[in-house]
C-alpha positions as CSV (number, residue, x, y, z in Angstrom):
1,M,17.7,-11.0,11.3
2,D,15.0,-11.0,13.9
3,D,12.5,-7.9,13.2
4,S,10.4,-8.6,16.3
5,L,10.0,-6.5,19.4
6,I,8.3,-9.3,21.3
7,G,7.6,-12.2,19.0
8,P,5.3,-15.2,19.7
9,A,4.4,-15.8,23.4
10,L,4.3,-19.2,25.1
11,A,1.8,-19.9,28.0
12,P,1.1,-18.6,30.5
13,D,2.2,-15.3,28.7
14,L,0.1,-13.6,26.2
15,H,1.3,-11.2,23.7
16,V,-1.4,-8.4,23.0
17,M,-1.1,-5.8,20.2
18,T,-3.1,-2.7,19.2
19,Y,-2.5,-1.2,15.7
20,N,-4.3,1.3,13.7
21,I,-3.1,0.2,10.1
22,R,-4.5,3.1,8.3
23,R,-7.3,2.7,5.9
24,R,-6.3,2.6,2.2
25,I,-6.8,5.7,0.4
26,L,-7.2,5.9,-3.3
27,H,-5.5,8.2,-5.8
28,L,-2.4,9.0,-4.2
29,P,0.8,10.1,-5.6
30,P,3.1,7.3,-6.7
31,R,5.8,8.2,-4.2
32,S,3.5,8.6,-1.2
33,S,4.4,7.1,2.2
34,D,0.5,6.2,2.4
35,L,0.4,3.9,-0.6
36,W,-1.1,0.6,0.6
37,S,0.4,-1.2,-2.0
38,H,3.7,-0.2,-0.6
39,R,2.8,-0.4,3.1
40,K,1.1,-3.9,3.0
41,V,4.4,-5.6,2.4
42,L,5.9,-3.8,5.4
43,L,2.7,-4.5,7.5
44,R,3.0,-8.3,6.6
45,R,6.7,-8.3,7.7
46,L,5.9,-6.9,11.0
47,L,3.0,-9.0,11.7
48,Q,4.8,-12.2,10.7
49,A,7.6,-11.2,13.1
50,E,5.3,-10.4,16.0
51,Q,2.7,-13.1,15.9
52,P,0.7,-11.6,18.6
53,T,-1.8,-14.0,20.5
54,V,-4.5,-11.1,20.2
55,L,-4.3,-8.3,17.8
56,G,-7.0,-5.3,17.8
57,V,-6.8,-3.5,14.5
58,Q,-8.3,-0.3,13.6
59,E,-9.2,1.3,10.3
60,A,-9.3,-2.0,8.3
61,L,-11.3,-2.0,5.2
62,L,-12.2,-5.6,4.1
63,D,-9.4,-6.4,1.7
64,Q,-7.0,-4.9,4.5
65,A,-8.6,-7.1,7.2
66,R,-8.2,-10.2,5.0
67,W,-4.5,-9.2,4.4
68,V,-3.9,-8.8,8.1
69,G,-5.4,-12.4,8.6
70,E,-3.3,-13.9,5.8
71,S,-0.2,-12.3,7.0
72,L,-0.8,-13.7,10.4
73,G,-1.1,-17.2,9.2
74,P,-4.0,-19.9,8.9
75,A,-4.1,-20.5,12.8
76,F,-5.5,-17.0,13.3
77,V,-9.3,-16.3,13.5
78,R,-10.8,-12.7,12.6
79,I,-13.9,-11.6,14.5
80,G,-15.6,-8.3,13.8
81,Y,-17.2,-6.5,10.7
82,G,-17.6,-3.1,9.0
83,R,-19.0,-0.1,11.1
84,N,-21.5,0.7,8.6
85,A,-25.3,-0.1,8.7
86,N,-24.6,-2.8,6.0
87,R,-21.7,-4.1,7.8
88,E,-19.2,-2.9,5.4
89,G,-16.6,0.0,5.5
90,E,-13.8,0.5,8.1
91,S,-13.7,-2.1,10.8
92,C,-12.0,-3.0,14.2
93,P,-11.3,-6.6,14.0
94,L,-9.9,-8.8,16.5
95,Y,-7.6,-11.5,15.5
96,Y,-6.7,-14.4,18.0
97,D,-4.5,-17.5,17.7
98,S,-6.6,-20.4,17.9
99,R,-3.7,-22.6,18.8
100,R,-3.8,-20.8,22.0
101,L,-7.3,-19.2,22.6
102,E,-10.9,-20.3,22.3
103,A,-13.4,-17.7,21.5
104,V,-16.1,-18.4,24.1
105,S,-18.3,-15.5,22.9
106,W,-18.0,-12.2,20.9
107,R,-20.1,-9.0,19.9
108,Q,-19.9,-5.8,18.1
109,F,-21.5,-2.9,19.3
110,A,-22.0,0.6,17.9
111,L,-20.6,3.5,20.1
112,S,-23.9,5.2,20.3
113,N,-27.2,5.5,22.1
114,T,-28.4,2.5,20.3
115,P,-25.5,0.0,20.5
116,T,-27.1,-2.8,19.1
117,V,-28.0,-1.0,15.8
118,A,-25.4,-1.4,13.4
119,G,-24.1,1.9,11.6
120,S,-25.9,4.1,14.4
121,R,-24.4,7.3,15.4
122,S,-24.7,9.6,18.5
123,W,-23.0,12.2,20.5
124,G,-21.5,14.3,17.5
125,N,-19.5,11.9,15.5
126,V,-20.0,12.0,11.7
127,V,-19.0,8.6,11.0
128,P,-20.0,5.4,12.9
129,R,-17.9,4.1,15.6
130,V,-17.7,0.5,17.2
131,V,-16.3,-1.7,19.7
132,V,-15.5,-5.3,19.4
133,T,-15.6,-7.4,22.5
134,A,-14.8,-11.1,22.9
135,E,-14.4,-13.5,25.8
136,F,-11.5,-15.9,25.3
137,R,-10.6,-19.1,27.1
138,D,-6.7,-19.8,27.2
139,L,-6.2,-23.4,26.1
140,G,-2.8,-23.3,27.8
141,T,-3.8,-22.3,31.2
142,G,-7.7,-22.2,31.5
143,A,-7.7,-18.8,32.2
144,V,-10.8,-16.8,30.9
145,F,-10.5,-13.0,30.0
146,R,-12.2,-10.4,27.9
147,V,-10.8,-8.1,25.4
148,F,-12.1,-4.9,23.8
149,N,-11.0,-3.2,20.8
150,T,-12.4,0.2,19.6
151,H,-11.5,3.5,17.7
152,F,-12.8,6.6,19.2
153,D,-14.1,9.6,17.0
154,H,-11.3,12.1,15.4
155,R,-13.3,15.1,15.7
156,S,-15.9,15.1,18.5
157,T,-14.6,15.5,22.0
158,K,-18.3,14.7,23.5
159,S,-18.2,11.3,21.3
160,R,-14.9,10.1,22.8
161,L,-16.0,10.8,26.3
162,Q,-19.3,9.0,25.8
163,S,-17.6,6.2,23.9
164,A,-15.1,5.8,27.1
165,R,-18.3,5.7,29.3
166,M,-19.9,3.1,27.1
167,I,-16.6,0.9,27.5
168,T,-17.0,1.5,31.4
169,R,-20.3,0.0,31.3
170,L,-19.4,-2.8,29.2
171,V,-16.5,-3.5,31.4
172,D,-18.7,-3.5,34.6
173,A,-21.3,-5.7,32.9
174,G,-18.9,-8.6,33.4
175,S,-16.1,-9.8,35.9
176,G,-12.5,-11.3,35.6
177,P,-9.5,-10.0,33.6
178,V,-9.9,-7.4,31.0
179,V,-8.1,-5.9,28.3
180,V,-9.1,-2.7,26.6
181,M,-7.2,-1.4,23.5
182,G,-7.6,0.7,20.6
183,D,-7.0,4.3,19.0
184,A,-8.6,6.8,21.4
185,N,-7.7,10.0,19.4
186,A,-7.0,11.6,22.4
187,G,-3.8,12.0,24.9
188,V,-3.4,10.6,28.3
189,R,-4.4,14.0,29.9
190,S,-7.7,13.7,28.4
191,A,-11.3,13.1,29.9
192,P,-11.8,9.7,28.0
193,Y,-8.4,8.6,29.8
194,R,-9.4,9.6,33.1
195,E,-12.8,7.8,32.6
196,L,-11.1,4.6,31.9
197,M,-8.6,4.9,34.6
198,H,-11.0,6.1,37.3
199,N,-14.4,4.8,36.6
200,A,-13.8,1.6,34.6
201,G,-11.2,0.4,37.1
202,L,-8.6,0.0,34.4
203,V,-4.7,0.7,34.4
204,D,-2.8,2.1,31.5
205,A,-0.4,-0.8,30.6
206,W,2.4,1.6,30.0
207,L,2.4,2.7,33.5
208,M,2.7,-0.8,35.2
209,P,5.4,-3.2,33.1
210,E,8.2,-4.9,34.7
211,R,10.1,-3.8,31.7
212,R,9.6,-1.0,29.1
213,L,11.0,-2.2,25.7
214,T,11.1,1.0,24.1
215,P,11.1,4.7,24.7
216,E,7.6,6.4,25.1
217,W,7.4,7.0,21.5
218,T,4.4,9.2,20.0
219,T,2.1,6.5,18.7
220,Y,0.8,8.7,15.8
221,S,3.9,9.4,13.7
222,A,2.3,10.2,10.2
223,Y,5.2,8.2,8.6
224,R,8.0,10.2,10.1
225,E,10.8,9.1,12.2
226,P,10.0,7.8,15.7
227,R,9.9,10.8,18.0
228,M,9.1,11.5,21.6
229,G,7.2,14.1,23.4
230,G,4.1,14.0,21.3
231,K,0.6,12.2,22.3
232,R,0.2,8.4,23.1
233,I,-3.3,8.2,21.5
234,D,-3.1,4.6,21.0
235,W,-4.0,2.7,24.5
236,L,-3.6,-0.5,26.1
237,F,-5.6,-0.6,29.4
238,V,-5.7,-3.9,31.7
239,G,-7.9,-4.7,34.5
240,R,-7.6,-6.6,37.9
241,G,-6.0,-10.0,37.4
242,V,-3.7,-9.0,34.7
243,E,0.0,-8.5,35.1
244,V,1.9,-6.5,32.7
245,K,5.3,-8.3,32.1
246,A,6.7,-5.9,29.4
247,V,5.4,-3.2,27.1
248,G,6.7,-1.5,24.2
249,I,5.6,1.1,21.1
250,N,6.9,-0.6,18.2
251,A,8.3,2.0,15.9
252,V,10.3,-0.2,13.5
253,R,11.2,1.1,10.1
254,F,12.2,-1.0,7.1
255,D,14.6,0.8,5.0
256,G,13.3,4.1,6.6
257,A,9.4,3.3,5.6
258,A,6.8,2.7,8.1
259,P,4.1,0.3,7.7
260,S,1.3,2.8,9.0
261,D,1.0,6.4,10.2
262,H,0.3,4.8,13.8
263,E,3.0,2.7,15.8
264,P,1.6,-0.5,17.3
265,V,1.4,-0.8,21.0
266,Q,2.4,-4.3,22.5
267,A,2.6,-6.0,25.7
268,V,3.2,-9.2,27.1
269,L,0.5,-10.0,29.7
270,R,0.0,-12.8,32.2
271,L,-3.2,-13.6,33.9
272,S,-4.2,-14.7,37.4
273,P,-4.7,-18.5,37.5
274,P,-8.2,-19.7,37.2
275,G,-10.1,-19.3,40.5
276,A,-8.0,-16.3,41.5
277,T,-10.6,-13.9,40.2
278,S,-14.3,-14.3,39.4
279,A,-15.0,-15.7,35.9
280,P,-16.3,-13.3,33.5
281,S,-19.7,-13.6,31.9
282,A,-20.5,-13.5,28.4
283,A,-20.2,-10.2,26.6
284,T,-23.7,-8.3,26.6
285,F,-24.7,-4.8,26.6
286,P,-25.9,-3.7,30.1
287,R,-29.4,-2.5,30.1
């Protein structure tokens, strides 16, 4: 049986996924849906079926980040490190299929007033928050594009808005096709969403596909059955030069169990041919 919503993509298409895999929590009851020892097997099954060209993960501790990479297979490369000052703790790694993509450059920034200082915090968030950005070259088509993966704060509305404004500055610092994804901890009527839609020049991929593969599921399910009508807090945005061929929210369950308390958001993207848009520059923070 094929468990995939999309599965591996062939050039010129790219399969892009954003997924909060839920950090590993200790000392849980033995029957808890949150147990990593139970969920990790389900997560591996999902990732092996989907094989996204680019995957952005949130809340990954080091052992979980390794598990994701092993689940995807030896062709996949991980970039990004922990959000704390010592580069440990939760991370927002990007994974890419090296058979399709070459990483031209990549950076990790703190979402703060001092973005190049690892572990720095501003704007009211208690824990550090980060964005990982990479510039890729598609070995199949020659197209060059940038990807941003992030996780906004879960408590501070000010932090979420300032984080979105920082993403806008990073997007504006380069050119060419862009993909921005992550767990925003905010819905689509929020100020951070408007910031990315109106000021960063991005478009919500859910609004522009040729084909929707699923209903508009709530992306934070807390391990419950898939449901509609709640918040879509896990976002996938695209910029100019990116066509959304298909999009879906993968609410798969394995014998009734979910791999995470979030649902992954996935899309099939197609970039404009090289030369159709100006080439993006290396990822640097604008001064």
